C-alpha positions as CSV (number, residue, x, y, z in Angstrom):
1,X,57.2,39.3,25.8
2,X,58.3,41.9,23.4
3,X,61.4,41.2,21.4
4,X,63.7,43.6,19.5
5,X,64.3,40.8,17.0
6,X,62.2,40.4,13.9
7,X,60.5,37.0,14.3
8,X,57.9,35.7,11.9
9,X,55.7,32.7,12.7
10,X,54.3,30.5,9.9
11,X,51.9,27.5,10.1
12,X,48.4,26.2,9.6
13,X,45.8,27.7,11.9
14,X,45.4,24.3,13.6
15,X,48.9,24.8,15.1
16,X,47.9,28.1,16.7
17,X,50.5,30.2,15.0
18,X,49.0,33.5,16.3
19,X,49.3,32.2,19.9
20,X,52.9,31.2,19.2
21,X,53.6,34.7,17.8
22,X,52.1,36.3,20.9
23,X,54.3,34.2,23.2
24,X,57.5,35.3,21.5
25,X,56.8,38.9,20.5
26,X,56.6,37.8,16.9
27,X,54.5,38.5,13.9
28,X,52.2,36.1,12.2
29,X,53.3,35.9,8.6
30,X,51.1,34.9,5.7
31,X,53.8,35.7,3.1
32,X,57.5,34.9,3.3
33,X,59.6,37.6,4.8
34,X,63.3,37.7,4.2
35,X,63.5,40.7,6.5
36,X,63.5,38.4,9.6
37,X,65.9,37.3,12.3
38,X,64.1,34.1,12.8
39,X,61.3,32.1,11.2
40,X,59.3,29.8,13.6
41,X,57.1,27.2,12.0
42,X,54.3,26.0,14.2
43,X,53.2,22.4,13.6
44,X,50.2,20.5,15.0
45,X,51.1,16.7,14.9
46,X,47.4,15.7,14.5
47,X,46.9,17.9,11.4
48,X,50.2,17.4,9.6
49,X,51.9,20.2,7.6
50,X,49.9,21.9,4.9
51,X,51.3,22.7,1.4
52,X,51.4,26.5,2.0
53,X,53.6,26.0,5.1
54,X,55.9,23.6,3.1
55,X,56.3,26.2,0.4
56,X,57.0,28.9,2.9
57,X,59.8,26.8,4.4
58,X,61.3,26.1,1.0
59,X,61.1,29.8,0.0
60,X,63.0,30.8,3.1
61,X,65.8,28.3,2.3
62,X,67.0,30.7,-0.3
63,X,67.7,33.3,2.4
64,X,69.5,31.0,4.9
65,X,68.0,32.6,7.9
66,X,67.5,30.8,11.2
67,X,64.5,28.6,11.2
68,X,63.0,26.4,13.9
69,X,59.9,24.2,14.4
70,X,57.7,24.3,17.4
71,X,55.3,21.4,17.8
72,X,52.2,22.6,19.6
73,X,48.8,21.0,20.4
74,X,50.3,18.0,22.1
75,X,47.6,17.6,24.7
76,X,44.7,15.4,24.1
77,X,45.9,14.0,20.8
78,X,47.0,10.5,19.7
79,X,49.7,12.2,17.6
80,X,52.9,13.2,19.4
81,X,56.1,15.1,19.0
82,X,57.9,12.2,17.3
83,X,55.1,11.9,14.7
84,X,55.5,15.6,13.9
85,X,59.3,15.3,13.5
86,X,59.0,12.4,11.1
87,X,56.6,14.4,8.9
88,X,58.7,17.6,9.1
89,X,61.9,15.7,8.3
90,X,60.2,14.6,5.0
91,X,58.8,18.0,4.0
92,X,61.2,20.5,5.5
93,X,64.9,19.8,6.1
94,X,66.5,17.5,8.6
95,X,65.6,18.8,12.0
96,X,67.4,18.3,15.3
97,X,65.6,17.5,18.5
98,X,67.5,18.8,21.5
99,X,64.7,17.7,23.9
100,X,62.2,14.8,24.0
101,X,58.8,14.9,25.8
102,X,58.1,12.9,28.9
103,X,54.4,12.2,29.8
104,X,52.5,11.8,33.1
105,X,50.7,8.6,34.0
106,X,47.6,10.0,32.3
107,X,49.5,10.7,29.1
108,X,49.8,14.5,29.4
109,X,53.1,16.1,28.3
110,X,54.7,17.4,31.5
111,X,58.4,17.3,31.2
112,X,61.4,17.6,28.8
113,X,64.6,15.6,28.8
114,X,67.6,17.4,27.4
115,X,69.6,15.3,25.1
116,X,72.7,17.4,25.7
117,X,73.0,17.0,29.5
118,X,70.2,14.5,30.3
119,X,68.5,16.9,32.7
120,X,64.7,16.7,33.1
121,X,62.7,19.8,33.4
122,X,59.3,19.1,35.0
123,X,56.7,21.7,34.0
124,X,54.0,20.2,36.3
125,X,55.5,22.2,39.1
126,X,55.4,26.0,39.4
127,X,58.1,27.1,38.8
128,X,59.4,24.2,36.7
129,X,61.9,22.0,38.5
130,X,65.1,20.5,37.1
131,X,66.6,17.1,38.0
132,X,69.0,14.6,36.7
133,X,67.4,11.8,34.7
134,X,67.2,8.3,36.0
135,X,69.1,5.4,34.3
136,X,65.9,4.1,32.7
137,X,65.3,7.4,31.0
138,X,68.9,7.5,29.8
139,X,68.6,4.1,28.3
140,X,65.3,5.0,26.5
141,X,66.8,8.1,24.9
142,X,70.3,6.8,24.3
143,X,70.0,6.4,20.5
144,X,68.3,9.8,20.1
145,X,71.0,11.4,22.2
146,X,73.8,9.9,20.2
147,X,72.2,11.1,17.0
148,X,71.6,14.6,18.4
149,X,75.2,14.9,19.7
150,X,76.6,13.8,16.3
151,X,74.5,16.4,14.4
152,X,75.5,19.2,16.8
153,X,79.2,18.2,16.6
154,X,79.2,18.1,12.8
155,X,77.3,21.4,12.4
156,X,79.2,23.5,15.0
157,X,78.1,25.7,17.8
158,X,76.8,28.6,15.7
159,X,75.0,26.5,13.1
160,X,71.5,27.6,14.4
161,X,72.3,31.3,14.2
162,X,73.8,30.8,10.8
163,X,70.6,29.2,9.5
164,X,72.3,25.8,9.0
165,X,70.7,23.8,11.8
166,X,67.0,23.6,12.5
167,X,65.9,22.7,16.0
168,X,62.4,21.3,16.7
169,X,61.0,22.0,20.1
170,X,57.8,20.6,21.7
171,X,55.7,23.2,23.5
172,X,52.5,23.2,25.5
173,X,51.1,26.7,26.1
174,X,48.9,25.7,29.1
175,X,51.8,24.5,31.3
176,X,54.7,26.4,29.7
177,X,56.5,23.2,28.5
178,X,59.3,24.2,26.1
179,X,58.5,27.9,26.0
180,X,61.8,28.6,27.9
181,X,63.7,26.5,25.4
182,X,62.4,28.5,22.4
183,X,63.3,31.7,24.2
184,X,66.9,30.4,24.8
185,X,67.2,29.8,21.1
186,X,65.9,33.3,20.3
187,X,68.5,34.6,22.7
188,X,71.3,32.9,20.7
189,X,70.6,35.3,17.8
């Protein structure tokens, strides 16, 4: 996918930032670029976030450009999306999580549940299918949903594009999980 937007991807090699850049028509950045419409930070939950990536995030804070975090490398790891968000909240800024990951019986990430409308997108089907979540899912994510809706309400609709709200999105390249979500954010710019 080629994008007319100037998107730069940052992150430690363990988070596959070049693969992320390729997905979204972006450039892999080794140095901070203020000439950007969006900065995507790739994070591998098993590897954590290295000092260089933290410094790049902080340097971009001065420019107030839109930034988001994609959490990659979720397959075959004991670490998960929530682990990555806890770390990123400590070393970046407070992130918002519009989606949470649902796993198959074997533990593989296969679906996302939207905290805004409670819809589940199942990426184990081709094309992905969407369905309403069940009551048990709604109960499990109720606290996360309440927190997310409060943050969105307080920040306002255009907060992401204004560089004031930082979404974190889980992605799995092999099954496409979350890639459409990131593209939707890119389209908001």
